[in-house]
C-alpha positions in Angstrom: 140.9 150.5 145.3 139.1 153.3 147.1 136.8 152.0 149.8 133.1 152.2 148.8 133.9 152.8 145.1 132.4 149.4 144.1 129.1 150.1 145.9 128.8 153.6 144.4 129.3 152.1 140.9 126.6 149.5 141.6 124.2 152.2 142.7 124.9 154.3 139.6 124.2 151.3 137.4 121.0 150.5 139.2 119.8 154.1 138.8 120.6 154.1 135.1 118.7 150.8 134.6 115.7 152.1 136.5 115.7 155.3 134.3 115.8 153.1 131.2 112.9 151.0 132.3 110.8 154.1 132.9 111.2 155.0 129.3 109.8 151.6 128.3 106.7 151.8 130.5 103.4 152.2 128.5 101.9 155.6 128.6 98.3 156.8 128.1 98.7 158.7 124.9 96.2 156.4 123.1 93.7 156.2 126.0 90.1 156.4 125.0 87.9 158.4 127.4 84.4 156.9 127.5 82.8 160.3 127.4 84.6 160.9 124.1 83.1 157.8 122.4 79.9 157.1 120.5 79.5 153.5 121.6 77.7 151.3 119.0 75.5 148.6 120.6 73.9 147.4 117.3 73.9 148.3 113.6 71.2 147.9 111.0 71.7 147.9 107.3 68.9 148.7 104.8 68.6 149.2 101.0 68.2 152.8 100.1 67.1 154.5 96.9 69.6 154.7 94.0 71.4 151.5 95.0 72.8 153.1 98.2 73.0 151.5 101.6 71.6 153.0 104.8 73.5 152.4 108.0 71.6 152.9 111.3 73.3 152.5 114.6 72.0 152.2 118.1 74.4 154.3 120.3 74.9 154.1 124.0 75.7 157.5 125.6 77.2 156.8 129.0 76.4 160.2 130.5 73.1 162.0 129.9 73.4 165.7 129.2 70.7 167.8 130.8 68.1 166.6 133.3 64.9 164.7 133.2 65.9 161.1 132.8 62.7 160.5 130.8 62.2 158.4 127.7 62.7 160.5 124.7 61.1 158.7 121.8 62.3 156.3 119.2 63.9 156.9 115.8 66.0 159.8 114.6 67.2 161.8 117.5 65.2 160.1 120.1 66.2 157.2 122.4 65.6 155.4 125.6 67.1 156.9 128.8 68.4 154.8 131.8 70.0 155.7 135.0 73.5 155.0 133.5 73.0 156.6 130.1 70.7 156.5 127.1 70.5 154.8 123.7 69.9 156.9 120.6 69.6 156.1 116.9 71.6 157.8 114.2 71.7 157.0 110.5 73.6 157.8 107.3 73.5 156.8 103.7 76.4 156.0 101.3 77.5 154.3 98.2 79.0 151.6 100.3 78.9 150.7 104.0 82.4 152.3 104.4 81.1 155.5 102.8 78.0 155.5 105.0 80.1 155.0 108.1 82.3 158.0 107.2 79.2 160.2 106.7 77.8 158.9 110.0 81.0 160.0 111.8 80.6 163.5 110.3 77.2 163.7 112.1 78.6 162.8 115.5 80.6 164.9 117.9 82.0 161.7 119.5 84.3 159.1 117.9 82.6 155.9 116.7 83.5 152.9 118.8 82.6 149.4 117.8 84.0 147.5 120.8 80.5 146.8 122.3 78.6 146.2 119.0 77.2 142.7 119.4 74.3 142.8 116.8 74.0 143.3 113.1 70.5 143.4 111.6 70.0 143.3 107.8 66.8 144.5 106.2 64.8 142.2 104.0 65.2 144.2 100.8 68.9 144.4 101.2 69.1 140.7 101.9 67.3 139.9 98.7 69.8 142.0 96.7 72.8 140.5 98.4 74.9 141.3 101.5 78.4 140.1 100.5 79.8 143.6 99.9 78.7 144.7 103.4 80.2 141.7 105.0 83.5 142.5 103.2 83.7 145.8 105.1 82.8 144.3 108.4 85.5 141.7 108.1 88.2 144.1 106.8 87.7 147.0 109.1 89.3 146.5 112.6 86.4 148.2 114.3 83.3 145.9 113.9 83.3 142.7 115.9 83.5 139.4 113.9 81.7 137.7 116.8 78.7 140.0 116.6 75.3 138.1 116.1 73.7 138.4 112.7 69.9 138.6 111.9 67.7 139.3 108.9 64.5 141.1 109.7 61.1 141.5 108.1 60.9 145.0 106.8 63.6 147.6 107.7 66.4 147.0 110.1 66.2 150.6 111.2 62.7 149.9 112.6 64.0 147.0 114.7 66.6 149.3 116.3 64.0 151.8 117.4 62.0 149.3 119.4 61.9 149.7 123.2 61.6 146.2 124.7 60.0 146.0 128.1 62.4 143.4 129.5 65.7 144.8 128.3 67.4 148.2 128.2 67.6 148.2 124.4 66.7 146.1 121.3 70.4 145.3 120.9 70.4 143.8 124.4 67.2 141.9 123.7 68.5 140.4 120.4 71.8 139.4 122.0 70.0 137.6 124.8 67.8 135.8 122.3 70.9 134.5 120.5 72.3 133.2 123.7 69.1 131.3 124.5 70.0 128.7 121.8 66.4 128.2 120.8 67.1 128.9 117.1 70.0 129.5 114.8 73.0 131.3 116.3 75.2 132.8 113.6 78.0 135.3 114.0 79.5 137.5 111.3 82.5 135.3 111.2 80.3 132.2 110.8 78.4 133.7 108.0 81.6 134.8 106.1 82.9 131.2 106.4 79.6 129.9 105.0 79.9 132.2 101.9 83.3 130.8 101.0 82.4 127.2 101.9 82.1 124.3 99.4 78.3 124.7 99.5 78.1 128.5 99.1 74.8 128.5 101.0 73.9 129.9 104.4 71.0 130.2 106.9 70.4 133.1 109.3 67.8 133.7 112.0 64.7 135.6 110.8 63.2 138.2 113.2 59.8 139.9 113.2 58.2 142.4 115.5 55.7 141.4 118.2 52.5 143.4 118.2 52.5 146.1 120.9 49.9 146.0 123.7 46.6 147.8 122.7 46.7 151.5 123.5 50.5 151.6 124.1 53.3 153.1 122.1 53.8 151.0 118.9 57.5 151.0 119.5 57.2 149.7 123.1 57.5 146.1 122.1 60.2 143.5 121.1 61.5 141.5 118.2 61.5 137.8 118.2 63.1 134.9 116.2 60.5 133.3 113.9 62.3 130.8 111.7 65.3 131.1 109.4 66.2 132.7 106.1 68.1 130.7 103.4 70.7 132.4 101.3 72.5 131.3 98.2 75.6 133.2 97.1 74.8 135.9 99.7 71.2 136.5 98.5 68.0 135.6 100.4 66.1 133.0 98.4 63.8 131.4 100.8 62.4 131.0 104.3 61.8 128.1 106.7 59.5 128.3 109.8 60.4 127.7 113.4 59.5 124.0 113.3 61.6 123.2 110.3 64.5 125.2 111.8 64.6 122.8 114.7 65.1 120.0 112.2 67.9 122.0 110.6 69.6 122.2 114.0 69.4 118.4 114.4 71.1 118.0 111.0 73.9 120.6 111.8 74.6 119.1 115.3 73.6 122.5 116.9 70.9 121.4 119.2 71.6 122.9 122.6 68.1 123.1 124.2 65.0 121.3 122.9 61.7 119.8 124.0 59.9 117.1 122.0 56.3 116.3 122.7 54.5 113.3 121.3 51.3 111.3 121.7 52.4 107.7 122.6 50.6 104.8 121.1 50.3 103.0 124.5 47.7 105.4 125.8 45.8 108.7 125.4 47.6 112.0 126.4 51.0 113.5 125.7 54.5 113.0 127.0 57.2 115.8 126.7 60.9 115.0 126.6 63.8 117.4 127.3 66.9 116.7 125.1 69.8 116.6 127.5 72.5 115.7 125.0 72.5 115.4 121.2 75.2 114.3 118.8 74.9 114.2 115.0 77.3 112.6 112.5 77.2 112.9 108.8 78.5 109.8 107.0 78.9 110.4 103.2 79.1 107.6 100.7 79.8 107.5 96.9 78.9 104.3 95.0 79.5 104.9 91.3 77.2 107.8 90.4 75.1 107.4 93.5 75.8 109.8 96.3 74.2 109.4 99.8 74.6 110.7 103.3 73.7 108.8 106.5 72.7 111.1 109.3 73.4 109.3 112.6 71.8 110.9 115.7 72.1 109.9 119.3 70.2 111.7 122.1 69.8 111.4 125.9 66.5 112.5 127.2 64.4 113.2 130.3 60.7 112.9 130.7 59.6 116.3 131.9 55.8 116.0 131.6 53.4 113.1 131.4 49.7 113.5 130.9 49.0 109.8 130.2 48.4 106.9 132.6 51.3 104.9 131.2 53.6 103.1 133.6 57.0 104.7 132.8 58.7 102.2 135.2 57.9 99.4 132.8 61.1 98.6 130.7 59.0 97.5 127.7 57.1 100.8 127.8 60.3 102.8 128.0 61.9 101.0 125.1 58.7 101.6 123.0 58.8 105.3 123.9 62.5 105.5 122.9 61.6 104.2 119.4 58.7 106.6 119.1 60.9 109.5 120.1 63.5 108.4 117.6 60.8 108.3 114.9 59.6 111.8 115.8 63.2 113.2 115.6 63.6 111.6 112.2 60.3 113.1 111.0 61.4 116.6 111.9 64.7 116.1 110.1 62.8 114.9 107.0 60.7 118.0 107.1 63.8 120.2 107.3 65.3 118.6 104.1 62.4 119.1 101.7 62.4 122.8 101.0 66.1 123.6 101.0 67.2 120.4 99.1 64.4 119.7 96.7 63.1 123.2 95.9 65.9 125.7 96.6 68.9 123.4 96.0 70.7 125.1 98.9 73.0 123.0 100.9 72.7 124.5 104.4 73.3 121.2 106.0 77.1 121.0 105.5 76.8 117.9 103.2 79.3 119.4 100.7 81.9 119.7 103.5 81.3 116.1 104.6 81.9 114.8 101.0 85.0 117.0 100.6 86.6 115.6 103.8 85.8 112.0 102.9 86.6 112.1 99.1 89.1 115.0 98.7 90.4 114.0 95.3 87.0 113.2 93.7 85.6 116.4 95.2 88.0 118.6 93.2 86.4 117.2 90.1 82.8 117.3 91.2 82.8 120.6 93.2 81.5 122.7 90.3 78.5 120.3 89.8 77.5 120.3 93.4 74.4 122.5 93.0 73.1 120.1 90.4 74.0 117.0 92.4 72.9 118.1 95.8 69.1 117.6 95.1 69.7 114.0 94.1 71.7 113.1 97.2 69.9 110.3 99.1 69.6 110.9 102.8 69.3 108.1 105.3 68.5 108.9 108.9 69.4 106.7 111.9 68.0 108.1 115.1 68.6 106.5 118.5 67.0 108.1 121.6 67.8 106.9 125.1 65.5 107.9 128.0 67.8 108.6 130.9 65.3 109.6 133.6 61.5 109.2 133.7 61.1 111.5 136.7 60.1 111.0 140.3 56.4 110.3 139.5 55.3 106.8 139.0 52.0 105.5 137.5 50.2 106.1 140.7 51.0 109.8 140.5 49.9 110.1 136.9 46.3 111.0 135.8 43.5 108.5 136.2 42.2 107.1 132.9 39.0 109.2 133.0 41.1 112.4 133.3 43.6 111.7 130.6 43.6 114.3 127.7 42.7 112.7 124.4 45.2 112.6 121.5 
């Protein structure tokens, strides 16, 4: 054997292996330059004449062409400029949402990019006609995000996207932050699609309206806000519930994340406010012959966050009484949430159908087609149990004197 031959062979093998690995390294052939993209922040869909659909998108342009850095108006070609870029609105109309998107791309010099699209707003007229076909495109196309938040607005969705909120950089950012606040319904595109194919076939979405602008200011320099919820059956808007009733809906669906309940205790004049720290809801369905019922069992843990009475919260008997009164108040709100959807609209937005399906799978197969008729007759029992965890640092001595207590 020639001295060093083995080492040379090993070096040759290592060199060949390294060359092969280089061929397997990923390249940048499919890299997307940010300056080549039309980045969608929010999309609005409206009903157009002739049965067409209008797609409006709020675009973020990372780099501003030209100087100035001034606000450049609202709808159409205008937008809101920031130090890092600007938002502009572009629209297109088509026979379908897919067709409208193709026509929108024809109007843009940059490639549409959905990766940052976190909001979909549907106009009122389109929602009344039905939005299933548009959801079909959003779920099928790989571009739009399934986790984007969904809203239905009063009037046109396009008008919501032209707003210039004073606290956020764009209306898309404002709506996204409102959804995060957990003060109302929070529904993503994926959530809504699942509602449409659920046993109940009904859904609820947050309803947004526009705040009045300050007197003398630009009408567009304002914000949208969540003001209740919209009820849909088979993808069509059929009704509306206000903000108070929506809170009861959240209790029923076990979706309470942040809530404050204020009541006037019977022990004295004034008000006490409770912060809900934790809330758990269970639906217990029961079928006895032809009688269907659901027991809603709710348990909460609560803090006293404000007390305008002269009640001694250290007294155990007083605390127990307040727990019962708080439980009764929660039950009252749930009862209010049941009336309109169940008795008038016959829309199961409470997931009762799913509860019966899980508990009685065989019977449900036979009764599923009759659910819309049976749902209004389902008896609902509510068992609410509130537990006050903390009454706060203040004692009766720190509360208001009797002569300063606010009347009920």
